[in-house]
N, C-alpha and C positions, 0 to 999 in steps of 0.2 A: 215630218222629219225636219229637225232644225239643223241647218248647215252652219250655223254660227259657232265659232270656237271661242271659248272664253279666254280671258287673259291668263289665267292660271294654267290652262292647258297649253297655250303657246309657250309660256315660260318653261314648263316641264319638258317640252319637246326640244328646246334650245340647249339645255344643259348637257354636260358630259357626265357619263356615268363614272363611278369610282374606278372601275376596271379600265376604261379607256384612258383616264387620266394617269393611272399608274403605269400602263403600257407605254404611253407617250413619254413620261418622265424617264422610264428605264431606257428606252431607245435614245433619248437625248443625252442621258448620262454616258452611255456607251460611245456615242459619237464625240462628245466633248472630251472624254478620256483619251480616245484615239488621237484626236487633234492635238491635245496637250502633250501626249507621248511623242508624237511626230515632231512637234516644235522643240521639245527638250532634246531629242536626238539630233535634229538638224542644227540647233544652236551649239551643242557640244562638238559636233563634227566641224562646223565652221570655225569655232575657236581653236580646235586642234589643228586644222589646216593652216590657219593664220599663224598660229604659234610655230608650226614646223617651218613655214616659209621664212619667218623672221629668224629662226635659229639657223636655217640653212644659209640664208643671206649673210648673217653676221660671221659665221664660221668661214665661209668662202672669202669674204672681204678680209678677215684677219689673215688667212693663209696667203692671199694675194699680196697684201702689204708686207708681210714678213718675208715672203719669198723674194720680192723685189729688193728689200733692204739687205737681206742676208747675202744675196748674190753679189751685191755691190760693195759689201763690207771689205775693208782692207785686211783685217785679221781678227782672230778671236783672242781676247785677252784673258778671259776666265770662263769656266763652265762647270756646271753640275747638272743633275737631272731636272732641276726646277728653275735654274737661272742660266742665262747665256749673255755674255758681254762681249761687244765688238768695238773695234775702232771703225767708225762709219767712214764713208767715202769723202766726207768733208772734214775729217779729223776729230769730230766729236766722239764722245763715248756713247754708245747705243747699247741698251740692255733690255732683255725680255725677262720678266720675272713672274713665276706662277706662285700664287698663294693658295695652298690647299684649304686653309681655314675660311678664307673669303671666297674661294672658288673663282678667282679672277686671274686673267693674264694681263699684265701691265707692261707697256712699252715706255721706257724712259730715255730721253735724249736731252742732255744738258739739264735744264731745270723743268723741262716739259714732261709731264706724265699723261699717258693716254691709256685707258682701259680698252683692250681689244676684245676680250671675251669675258662673259659673266656666266654664272651657273655652270662652270666647267668642273665636272666631277674628277677628272684626272688629266694631267698633262705631263709629258716627259720629253726632255731634250736628250738626244744622243748625238755624239760627234764621232767622226771617222776620218781616216787619212785618205790620201789620194789613191793609193794602190789597192787593188783587190787582193783578198787573201786566198792562198792555196788554189790558185788557178780557177777561182769562182768569181762570180760577179758581186760577192759580198765583200765590202771593204773592211780593213782592220779598224778596230776601235782606237781612237786617238788617245795617246797617253799624256800628251801635253798640249797646251793651247796653241803652240807654234806649229804643230803638225796637223791641225784641223783643216780639212778641205771640204767635208761634206757634213751637213747638219740634217738630222732626222727629227721631225716633229710628230708626236702622237698624242691625240687628245680625245676626250669624250665629254660632250656637253649634253645637257638635257633641260627640258622645260616642263613645268607642271601646269595643270589646269585644276583649279579648286583644291590644291594641296596634293594632287595625285600626279606622279610623273607620267606624262602623256607622250612626249616626243624625245627621241635621242638622236643625236647626230655624232657620228664618229669620223674622225680624220685619221686614217691609219697610214703610217709609213709615207708621209710627205717628205721626200728627200730633196734637199736643196744644195746644189753645188756652188761653192764660193768661186766666182769667176776671176776675181782680181788676185787670186793667190797663186 
């Protein structure tokens, strides 16, 4: 009995069979597909979270700046649903203007323009008088610029990821009382 194994027999014993190779490739494909799906989901979630934080921060900053300036304004000189113009506490003209085509809210004081909000789907300014109406807490709508004491801001902004609207931030009924009036 010869215990020596020939070179061809060793080589035949080392190779994978076709079934083993196909099974290994199938398992590897399933694992790789799962990892790629997880990466795609986590990347989209991360982008969405980052997008929302940016949107929330910008809307809050815009509201804080506008609240401070409107509270300190001397008086309202003109208003409509998309534009609001004041005499600022230093005597300059201060205005906020919403452009529905550009979807931006712009602050103008003197010759300085600053964009406060972008990708703003809607924005409405409402103005009210000092006294509440009909024994309720709801004030009367102001009929003239001289009678404005309260300004209400309502807006809706959104951001998209890869062309799809993913995040929306709404600021509903932010009412600001003019203190110097």
